C-alpha positions in Angstrom: 227.8 167.3 -2.3 230.9 164.6 -1.9 234.0 165.5 -3.8 234.8 163.5 -6.9 238.0 162.6 -8.5 238.8 161.1 -12.0 242.0 159.0 -12.2 243.7 156.7 -14.7 244.6 153.3 -13.2 246.0 149.9 -14.1 247.2 146.8 -12.7 250.9 145.9 -12.2 251.8 144.6 -15.3 249.4 147.0 -17.3 247.0 144.4 -18.9 244.3 146.0 -17.3 243.9 149.8 -17.7 240.8 151.3 -16.0 239.4 154.6 -15.4 237.7 155.7 -12.1 235.8 158.5 -10.5 236.1 158.6 -7.1 233.4 159.8 -4.5 235.3 161.6 -1.7 238.5 161.5 -3.4 241.4 159.7 -1.4 239.8 161.0 1.7 237.5 157.5 1.3 240.5 155.5 1.9 239.6 152.3 4.0 240.9 148.9 5.1 238.8 145.8 6.0 239.3 143.0 8.5 237.3 140.4 6.6 239.6 137.2 6.2 240.2 138.1 2.5 241.0 141.6 3.1 243.0 141.0 5.7 245.2 138.7 3.8 245.1 141.2 0.6 246.0 144.2 2.5 245.0 146.8 0.1 243.9 150.3 0.7 240.4 150.7 -1.0 238.9 153.7 -2.2 235.3 154.5 -3.1 233.7 154.6 -6.4 230.1 154.5 -7.6 229.1 151.7 -9.9 229.0 154.0 -12.9 232.4 155.3 -11.8 234.3 152.8 -13.1 235.3 152.1 -16.8 237.4 149.3 -17.9 239.3 151.0 -21.0 241.6 147.4 -21.9 242.0 144.1 -20.5 238.2 143.1 -19.4 239.2 139.4 -20.7 241.8 139.0 -18.4 240.0 139.9 -15.3 238.8 137.2 -13.0 236.4 137.3 -10.3 236.8 135.6 -6.9 233.9 135.3 -4.5 233.4 133.6 -1.1 231.1 133.2 1.9 227.8 134.7 1.0 229.0 135.4 -2.7 227.7 139.3 -2.6 230.9 141.1 -2.8 232.5 140.6 -6.1 236.4 140.8 -6.1 238.4 141.4 -9.4 242.2 140.6 -10.2 244.1 140.7 -13.0 244.9 137.1 -14.2 248.4 137.9 -15.6 249.8 139.7 -12.5 247.6 138.8 -9.8 246.9 142.1 -8.7 243.7 143.2 -6.9 242.0 145.9 -9.0 238.4 146.6 -7.5 235.4 144.9 -6.1 231.6 145.4 -5.8 231.0 146.0 -2.1 228.5 143.7 0.1 228.5 146.5 2.7 227.0 148.9 -0.1 226.3 147.0 -3.7 226.3 150.3 -5.2 229.8 150.9 -4.5 233.2 149.7 -6.0 236.0 149.3 -3.6 239.2 150.5 -5.9 242.8 149.3 -5.2 244.4 152.6 -4.3 247.9 151.2 -5.3 246.2 150.9 -8.9 245.9 154.6 -9.3 248.2 156.5 -11.4 250.3 158.5 -8.9 248.8 157.2 -5.7 250.5 154.7 -3.3 249.0 153.1 -0.2 252.1 154.7 1.7 250.7 158.1 0.7 248.1 157.7 3.6 249.1 158.9 7.2 246.1 156.9 8.4 243.7 154.9 7.1 240.5 153.6 8.8 239.9 149.9 9.2 236.4 148.3 8.8 235.0 145.6 11.2 234.9 143.0 8.6 234.7 140.4 10.7 231.8 141.3 12.3 230.3 142.6 9.1 227.5 145.0 9.3 224.7 143.2 7.3 225.4 140.1 9.7 226.2 142.2 12.9 224.2 145.4 12.4 224.8 146.1 16.3 228.7 145.7 16.2 231.3 148.5 15.9 231.7 149.3 12.3 235.3 150.6 12.9 237.8 148.0 14.1 240.6 150.6 14.3 243.1 152.9 12.3 246.1 152.0 10.5 248.8 154.4 10.5 251.9 155.0 8.4 254.6 156.8 10.5 257.6 158.1 7.9 261.0 158.1 8.8 
């Protein structure tokens, strides 16, 4: 059975506060090479759809969608920070910005698997799903 961790989370300005139950804990960390994720640069963690609860700030959350409009990317309209998204690859999961979790930084991960979002598995089922690994080497 997958590990589950409950975390308190917020955007940069604190206008959006949420609680998230992670599937696989911090080991679920991923990046993606699609055009949006490549520009956003966040490390995303996995949560089930019923594992994310907005505690406050629902009214300032904004939705961004592109291309197939299947994925739902949410961000704070006050500070602009991406908080979470409903995944195109698995619409039963959220990707959650690791940097929003209290006490977690994207620099806590020695390495993060990078998914091939350019050749999305929905569009290219035979393509490699892993594009590479992002590593952080501390001085």
